[in-house]
Jmol script that loads the backbone (N, CA, C; Angstrom):
load data "model"
ATOM      1  N   MET A   1       0.846  -1.172   0.000  1.00  0.00           N
ATOM      2  CA  MET A   1       0.000   0.000   0.000  1.00  0.00           C
ATOM      3  C   MET A   1       0.892   1.236   0.000  1.00  0.00           C
ATOM      4  N   ALA A   2       0.655   2.118  -0.902  1.00  0.00           N
ATOM      5  CA  ALA A   2       1.480   3.309  -1.040  1.00  0.00           C
ATOM      6  C   ALA A   2       1.032   4.384  -0.054  1.00  0.00           C
ATOM      7  N   ASN A   3       1.999   5.067   0.470  1.00  0.00           N
ATOM      8  CA  ASN A   3       1.713   6.152   1.403  1.00  0.00           C
ATOM      9  C   ASN A   3       1.775   7.459   0.619  1.00  0.00           C
ATOM     10  N   ASN A   4       0.639   8.061   0.344  1.00  0.00           N
ATOM     11  CA  ASN A   4       0.562   9.269  -0.474  1.00  0.00           C
ATOM     12  C   ASN A   4       0.423  10.525   0.375  1.00  0.00           C
ATOM     13  N   VAL A   5       1.178  10.631   1.432  1.00  0.00           N
ATOM     14  CA  VAL A   5       1.132  11.798   2.299  1.00  0.00           C
ATOM     15  C   VAL A   5       2.062  12.856   1.731  1.00  0.00           C
ATOM     16  N   GLN A   6       1.521  14.030   1.494  1.00  0.00           N
ATOM     17  CA  GLN A   6       2.345  15.133   1.003  1.00  0.00           C
ATOM     18  C   GLN A   6       2.811  15.952   2.189  1.00  0.00           C
ATOM     19  N   ARG A   7       4.068  16.247   2.200  1.00  0.00           N
ATOM     20  CA  ARG A   7       4.623  17.043   3.284  1.00  0.00           C
ATOM     21  C   ARG A   7       4.781  18.481   2.813  1.00  0.00           C
ATOM     22  N   VAL A   8       4.336  19.396   3.654  1.00  0.00           N
ATOM     23  CA  VAL A   8       4.454  20.813   3.352  1.00  0.00           C
ATOM     24  C   VAL A   8       5.763  21.301   3.953  1.00  0.00           C
ATOM     25  N   PRO A   9       6.587  21.961   3.155  1.00  0.00           N
ATOM     26  CA  PRO A   9       7.836  22.489   3.708  1.00  0.00           C
ATOM     27  C   PRO A   9       7.554  23.465   4.849  1.00  0.00           C
ATOM     28  N   ALA A  10       8.450  23.510   5.825  1.00  0.00           N
ATOM     29  CA  ALA A  10       8.254  24.343   7.016  1.00  0.00           C
ATOM     30  C   ALA A  10       8.108  25.813   6.651  1.00  0.00           C
ATOM     31  N   ARG A  11       8.845  26.276   5.684  1.00  0.00           N
ATOM     32  CA  ARG A  11       8.785  27.684   5.313  1.00  0.00           C
ATOM     33  C   ARG A  11       7.421  28.036   4.746  1.00  0.00           C
ATOM     34  N   GLU A  12       6.890  27.185   3.889  1.00  0.00           N
ATOM     35  CA  GLU A  12       5.586  27.435   3.296  1.00  0.00           C
ATOM     36  C   GLU A  12       4.499  27.410   4.369  1.00  0.00           C
ATOM     37  N   SER A  13       4.589  26.501   5.303  1.00  0.00           N
ATOM     38  CA  SER A  13       3.634  26.408   6.395  1.00  0.00           C
ATOM     39  C   SER A  13       3.693  27.651   7.278  1.00  0.00           C
ATOM     40  N   GLN A  14       4.890  28.144   7.548  1.00  0.00           N
ATOM     41  CA  GLN A  14       5.055  29.333   8.371  1.00  0.00           C
ATOM     42  C   GLN A  14       4.492  30.560   7.671  1.00  0.00           C
ATOM     43  N   GLU A  15       4.691  30.672   6.364  1.00  0.00           N
ATOM     44  CA  GLU A  15       4.143  31.794   5.608  1.00  0.00           C
ATOM     45  C   GLU A  15       2.622  31.764   5.616  1.00  0.00           C
ATOM     46  N   THR A  16       2.043  30.575   5.478  1.00  0.00           N
ATOM     47  CA  THR A  16       0.593  30.440   5.525  1.00  0.00           C
ATOM     48  C   THR A  16       0.061  30.842   6.891  1.00  0.00           C
ATOM     49  N   HIS A  17       0.771  30.438   7.944  1.00  0.00           N
ATOM     50  CA  HIS A  17       0.371  30.799   9.302  1.00  0.00           C
ATOM     51  C   HIS A  17       0.441  32.313   9.496  1.00  0.00           C
ATOM     52  N   SER A  18       1.482  32.952   8.982  1.00  0.00           N
ATOM     53  CA  SER A  18       1.633  34.400   9.110  1.00  0.00           C
ATOM     54  C   SER A  18       0.527  35.141   8.385  1.00  0.00           C
ATOM     55  N   VAL A  19       0.181  34.686   7.197  1.00  0.00           N
ATOM     56  CA  VAL A  19      -0.882  35.340   6.425  1.00  0.00           C
ATOM     57  C   VAL A  19      -2.224  35.172   7.121  1.00  0.00           C
ATOM     58  N   SER A  20      -2.501  33.987   7.633  1.00  0.00           N
ATOM     59  CA  SER A  20      -3.773  33.766   8.310  1.00  0.00           C
ATOM     60  C   SER A  20      -3.844  34.562   9.608  1.00  0.00           C
ATOM     61  N   PHE A  21      -2.727  34.676  10.338  1.00  0.00           N
ATOM     62  CA  PHE A  21      -2.699  35.483  11.553  1.00  0.00           C
ATOM     63  C   PHE A  21      -2.962  36.948  11.227  1.00  0.00           C
ATOM     64  N   LEU A  22      -2.293  37.457  10.200  1.00  0.00           N
ATOM     65  CA  LEU A  22      -2.468  38.853   9.821  1.00  0.00           C
ATOM     66  C   LEU A  22      -3.900  39.120   9.356  1.00  0.00           C
ATOM     67  N   THR A  23      -4.477  38.201   8.607  1.00  0.00           N
ATOM     68  CA  THR A  23      -5.851  38.362   8.143  1.00  0.00           C
ATOM     69  C   THR A  23      -6.820  38.382   9.320  1.00  0.00           C
ATOM     70  N   LEU A  24      -6.670  37.450  10.239  1.00  0.00           N
ATOM     71  CA  LEU A  24      -7.545  37.392  11.404  1.00  0.00           C
ATOM     72  C   LEU A  24      -7.371  38.626  12.275  1.00  0.00           C
ATOM     73  N   PHE A  25      -6.131  39.078  12.462  1.00  0.00           N
ATOM     74  CA  PHE A  25      -5.876  40.283  13.245  1.00  0.00           C
ATOM     75  C   PHE A  25      -6.549  41.489  12.607  1.00  0.00           C
ATOM     76  N   THR A  26      -6.414  41.626  11.292  1.00  0.00           N
ATOM     77  CA  THR A  26      -6.973  42.784  10.596  1.00  0.00           C
ATOM     78  C   THR A  26      -8.500  42.804  10.668  1.00  0.00           C
ATOM     79  N   VAL A  27      -9.123  41.668  10.417  1.00  0.00           N
ATOM     80  CA  VAL A  27     -10.586  41.604  10.475  1.00  0.00           C
ATOM     81  C   VAL A  27     -11.070  41.896  11.897  1.00  0.00           C
ATOM     82  N   SER A  28     -10.425  41.298  12.883  1.00  0.00           N
ATOM     83  CA  SER A  28     -10.810  41.535  14.278  1.00  0.00           C
ATOM     84  C   SER A  28     -10.615  42.998  14.655  1.00  0.00           C
ATOM     85  N   PHE A  29      -9.506  43.595  14.215  1.00  0.00           N
ATOM     86  CA  PHE A  29      -9.240  44.990  14.534  1.00  0.00           C
ATOM     87  C   PHE A  29     -10.310  45.895  13.937  1.00  0.00           C
ATOM     88  N   VAL A  30     -10.706  45.638  12.703  1.00  0.00           N
ATOM     89  CA  VAL A  30     -11.727  46.466  12.055  1.00  0.00           C
ATOM     90  C   VAL A  30     -13.072  46.341  12.790  1.00  0.00           C
ATOM     91  N   VAL A  31     -13.443  45.114  13.155  1.00  0.00           N
ATOM     92  CA  VAL A  31     -14.716  44.910  13.858  1.00  0.00           C
ATOM     93  C   VAL A  31     -14.701  45.603  15.218  1.00  0.00           C
ATOM     94  N   PHE A  32     -13.629  45.394  16.001  1.00  0.00           N
ATOM     95  CA  PHE A  32     -13.560  46.013  17.320  1.00  0.00           C
ATOM     96  C   PHE A  32     -13.422  47.531  17.212  1.00  0.00           C
ATOM     97  N   ALA A  33     -12.730  48.024  16.198  1.00  0.00           N
ATOM     98  CA  ALA A  33     -12.612  49.473  16.007  1.00  0.00           C
ATOM     99  C   ALA A  33     -13.974  50.082  15.669  1.00  0.00           C
ATOM    100  N   ALA A  34     -14.762  49.380  14.869  1.00  0.00           N
ATOM    101  CA  ALA A  34     -16.102  49.877  14.546  1.00  0.00           C
ATOM    102  C   ALA A  34     -16.964  49.949  15.806  1.00  0.00           C
ATOM    103  N   ILE A  35     -16.873  48.936  16.656  1.00  0.00           N
ATOM    104  CA  ILE A  35     -17.615  48.959  17.921  1.00  0.00           C
ATOM    105  C   ILE A  35     -17.160  50.140  18.776  1.00  0.00           C
ATOM    106  N   ALA A  36     -15.847  50.358  18.839  1.00  0.00           N
ATOM    107  CA  ALA A  36     -15.300  51.446  19.650  1.00  0.00           C
ATOM    108  C   ALA A  36     -15.704  52.812  19.103  1.00  0.00           C
ATOM    109  N   VAL A  37     -15.673  52.983  17.799  1.00  0.00           N
ATOM    110  CA  VAL A  37     -16.032  54.278  17.200  1.00  0.00           C
ATOM    111  C   VAL A  37     -17.507  54.581  17.435  1.00  0.00           C
ATOM    112  N   VAL A  38     -18.366  53.600  17.209  1.00  0.00           N
ATOM    113  CA  VAL A  38     -19.799  53.813  17.437  1.00  0.00           C
ATOM    114  C   VAL A  38     -20.059  54.104  18.910  1.00  0.00           C
ATOM    115  N   GLY A  39     -19.444  53.331  19.779  1.00  0.00           N
ATOM    116  CA  GLY A  39     -19.604  53.566  21.214  1.00  0.00           C
ATOM    117  C   GLY A  39     -19.092  54.926  21.639  1.00  0.00           C
ATOM    118  N   GLN A  40     -17.966  55.350  21.071  1.00  0.00           N
ATOM    119  CA  GLN A  40     -17.398  56.665  21.396  1.00  0.00           C
ATOM    120  C   GLN A  40     -18.306  57.785  20.915  1.00  0.00           C
ATOM    121  N   MET A  41     -18.851  57.649  19.717  1.00  0.00           N
ATOM    122  CA  MET A  41     -19.728  58.686  19.168  1.00  0.00           C
ATOM    123  C   MET A  41     -21.036  58.803  19.960  1.00  0.00           C
ATOM    124  N   LEU A  42     -21.525  57.696  20.467  1.00  0.00           N
ATOM    125  CA  LEU A  42     -22.772  57.714  21.221  1.00  0.00           C
ATOM    126  C   LEU A  42     -22.572  57.960  22.712  1.00  0.00           C
ATOM    127  N   GLY A  43     -21.311  58.058  23.135  1.00  0.00           N
ATOM    128  CA  GLY A  43     -21.011  58.349  24.527  1.00  0.00           C
ATOM    129  C   GLY A  43     -21.173  57.159  25.454  1.00  0.00           C
ATOM    130  N   TRP A  44     -21.101  55.957  24.922  1.00  0.00           N
ATOM    131  CA  TRP A  44     -21.236  54.747  25.730  1.00  0.00           C
ATOM    132  C   TRP A  44     -19.887  54.326  26.295  1.00  0.00           C
ATOM    133  N   HIS A  45     -19.899  53.535  27.331  1.00  0.00           N
ATOM    134  CA  HIS A  45     -18.675  53.006  27.937  1.00  0.00           C
ATOM    135  C   HIS A  45     -18.313  51.699  27.244  1.00  0.00           C
ATOM    136  N   TRP A  46     -17.761  51.809  26.047  1.00  0.00           N
ATOM    137  CA  TRP A  46     -17.481  50.659  25.195  1.00  0.00           C
ATOM    138  C   TRP A  46     -16.307  49.828  25.680  1.00  0.00           C
ATOM    139  N   ARG A  47     -15.423  50.393  26.483  1.00  0.00           N
ATOM    140  CA  ARG A  47     -14.242  49.644  26.935  1.00  0.00           C
ATOM    141  C   ARG A  47     -14.625  48.427  27.772  1.00  0.00           C
ATOM    142  N   SER A  48     -15.734  48.503  28.476  1.00  0.00           N
ATOM    143  CA  SER A  48     -16.160  47.356  29.286  1.00  0.00           C
ATOM    144  C   SER A  48     -16.718  46.228  28.417  1.00  0.00           C
ATOM    145  N   TRP A  49     -17.055  46.508  27.185  1.00  0.00           N
ATOM    146  CA  TRP A  49     -17.583  45.489  26.267  1.00  0.00           C
ATOM    147  C   TRP A  49     -16.467  44.657  25.645  1.00  0.00           C
ATOM    148  N   LEU A  50     -15.304  45.257  25.454  1.00  0.00           N
ATOM    149  CA  LEU A  50     -14.211  44.587  24.757  1.00  0.00           C
ATOM    150  C   LEU A  50     -13.261  43.938  25.758  1.00  0.00           C
ATOM    151  N   PRO A  51     -12.902  42.683  25.534  1.00  0.00           N
ATOM    152  CA  PRO A  51     -12.013  41.986  26.479  1.00  0.00           C
ATOM    153  C   PRO A  51     -10.607  42.567  26.462  1.00  0.00           C
ATOM    154  N   GLY A  52     -10.099  42.942  27.621  1.00  0.00           N
ATOM    155  CA  GLY A  52      -8.734  43.448  27.726  1.00  0.00           C
ATOM    156  C   GLY A  52      -8.604  44.946  27.554  1.00  0.00           C
ATOM    157  N   ALA A  53      -9.672  45.641  27.201  1.00  0.00           N
ATOM    158  CA  ALA A  53      -9.590  47.074  26.925  1.00  0.00           C
ATOM    159  C   ALA A  53      -9.999  47.930  28.115  1.00  0.00           C
ATOM    160  N   GLU A  54     -10.299  47.321  29.239  1.00  0.00           N
ATOM    161  CA  GLU A  54     -10.853  48.065  30.363  1.00  0.00           C
ATOM    162  C   GLU A  54      -9.910  49.130  30.922  1.00  0.00           C
ATOM    163  N   GLY A  55      -8.633  48.841  31.023  1.00  0.00           N
ATOM    164  CA  GLY A  55      -7.709  49.767  31.662  1.00  0.00           C
ATOM    165  C   GLY A  55      -6.917  50.639  30.714  1.00  0.00           C
ATOM    166  N   VAL A  56      -7.192  50.595  29.428  1.00  0.00           N
ATOM    167  CA  VAL A  56      -6.410  51.328  28.440  1.00  0.00           C
ATOM    168  C   VAL A  56      -7.061  52.693  28.199  1.00  0.00           C
ATOM    169  N   LYS A  57      -6.234  53.732  28.087  1.00  0.00           N
ATOM    170  CA  LYS A  57      -6.755  55.098  27.945  1.00  0.00           C
ATOM    171  C   LYS A  57      -7.131  55.457  26.511  1.00  0.00           C
ATOM    172  N   SER A  58      -6.310  55.069  25.522  1.00  0.00           N
ATOM    173  CA  SER A  58      -6.579  55.469  24.138  1.00  0.00           C
ATOM    174  C   SER A  58      -7.489  54.461  23.441  1.00  0.00           C
ATOM    175  N   MET A  59      -8.204  54.933  22.444  1.00  0.00           N
ATOM    176  CA  MET A  59      -9.105  54.057  21.709  1.00  0.00           C
ATOM    177  C   MET A  59      -8.315  53.014  20.924  1.00  0.00           C
ATOM    178  N   THR A  60      -7.251  53.421  20.270  1.00  0.00           N
ATOM    179  CA  THR A  60      -6.440  52.487  19.492  1.00  0.00           C
ATOM    180  C   THR A  60      -5.806  51.427  20.390  1.00  0.00           C
ATOM    181  N   GLY A  61      -5.293  51.838  21.527  1.00  0.00           N
ATOM    182  CA  GLY A  61      -4.706  50.896  22.467  1.00  0.00           C
ATOM    183  C   GLY A  61      -5.734  49.921  23.016  1.00  0.00           C
ATOM    184  N   GLY A  62      -6.937  50.412  23.271  1.00  0.00           N
ATOM    185  CA  GLY A  62      -8.005  49.551  23.760  1.00  0.00           C
ATOM    186  C   GLY A  62      -8.435  48.525  22.732  1.00  0.00           C
ATOM    187  N   VAL A  63      -8.524  48.962  21.478  1.00  0.00           N
ATOM    188  CA  VAL A  63      -8.903  48.040  20.406  1.00  0.00           C
ATOM    189  C   VAL A  63      -7.804  46.996  20.208  1.00  0.00           C
ATOM    190  N   LYS A  64      -6.552  47.427  20.219  1.00  0.00           N
ATOM    191  CA  LYS A  64      -5.449  46.489  20.040  1.00  0.00           C
ATOM    192  C   LYS A  64      -5.399  45.475  21.187  1.00  0.00           C
ATOM    193  N   ALA A  65      -5.618  45.933  22.420  1.00  0.00           N
ATOM    194  CA  ALA A  65      -5.643  45.020  23.565  1.00  0.00           C
ATOM    195  C   ALA A  65      -6.795  44.026  23.436  1.00  0.00           C
ATOM    196  N   ALA A  66      -7.934  44.490  22.964  1.00  0.00           N
ATOM    197  CA  ALA A  66      -9.087  43.604  22.791  1.00  0.00           C
ATOM    198  C   ALA A  66      -8.814  42.555  21.725  1.00  0.00           C
ATOM    199  N   VAL A  67      -8.171  42.952  20.641  1.00  0.00           N
ATOM    200  CA  VAL A  67      -7.869  42.009  19.564  1.00  0.00           C
ATOM    201  C   VAL A  67      -6.890  40.946  20.048  1.00  0.00           C
ATOM    202  N   TYR A  68      -5.840  41.356  20.748  1.00  0.00           N
ATOM    203  CA  TYR A  68      -4.866  40.383  21.243  1.00  0.00           C
ATOM    204  C   TYR A  68      -5.495  39.444  22.277  1.00  0.00           C
ATOM    205  N   THR A  69      -6.377  39.960  23.119  1.00  0.00           N
ATOM    206  CA  THR A  69      -7.062  39.107  24.096  1.00  0.00           C
ATOM    207  C   THR A  69      -7.972  38.125  23.391  1.00  0.00           C
ATOM    208  N   PHE A  70      -8.709  38.609  22.404  1.00  0.00           N
ATOM    209  CA  PHE A  70      -9.609  37.756  21.620  1.00  0.00           C
ATOM    210  C   PHE A  70      -8.827  36.665  20.902  1.00  0.00           C
ATOM    211  N   MET A  71      -7.720  37.026  20.296  1.00  0.00           N
ATOM    212  CA  MET A  71      -6.932  36.056  19.534  1.00  0.00           C
ATOM    213  C   MET A  71      -6.246  35.032  20.438  1.00  0.00           C
ATOM    214  N   SER A  72      -5.931  35.420  21.663  1.00  0.00           N
ATOM    215  CA  SER A  72      -5.314  34.460  22.583  1.00  0.00           C
ATOM    216  C   SER A  72      -6.315  33.363  22.973  1.00  0.00           C
ATOM    217  N   HIS A  73      -7.583  33.669  22.938  1.00  0.00           N
ATOM    218  CA  HIS A  73      -8.603  32.670  23.244  1.00  0.00           C
ATOM    219  C   HIS A  73      -8.801  31.702  22.080  1.00  0.00           C
ATOM    220  N   LEU A  74      -8.430  32.108  20.885  1.00  0.00           N
ATOM    221  CA  LEU A  74      -8.591  31.253  19.712  1.00  0.00           C
ATOM    222  C   LEU A  74      -7.491  30.209  19.598  1.00  0.00           C
ATOM    223  N   HIS A  75      -6.350  30.515  20.104  1.00  0.00           N
ATOM    224  CA  HIS A  75      -5.204  29.616  19.959  1.00  0.00           C
ATOM    225  C   HIS A  75      -5.315  28.516  20.912  1.00  0.00           C
TER     226      HIS A  75
END
end "model"
wireframe off; spacefill off
backbone 0.3
color backbone group
């Protein structure tokens, strides 16, 4: 019986992982930034809605903290 397992070179696998990480980070950042912008415009306390953004002062820092917290739960 022939073993038809194809092996992916480590470099190609790492590049695929990097692209998927960047794509997921970008999509998550856009979604959380939209929530933050809408919440900021309406005067809501949006930082309590996003995981990890509670103690951050800037909107960008809060969104970035929320994205990293969200992504750590996915891994």
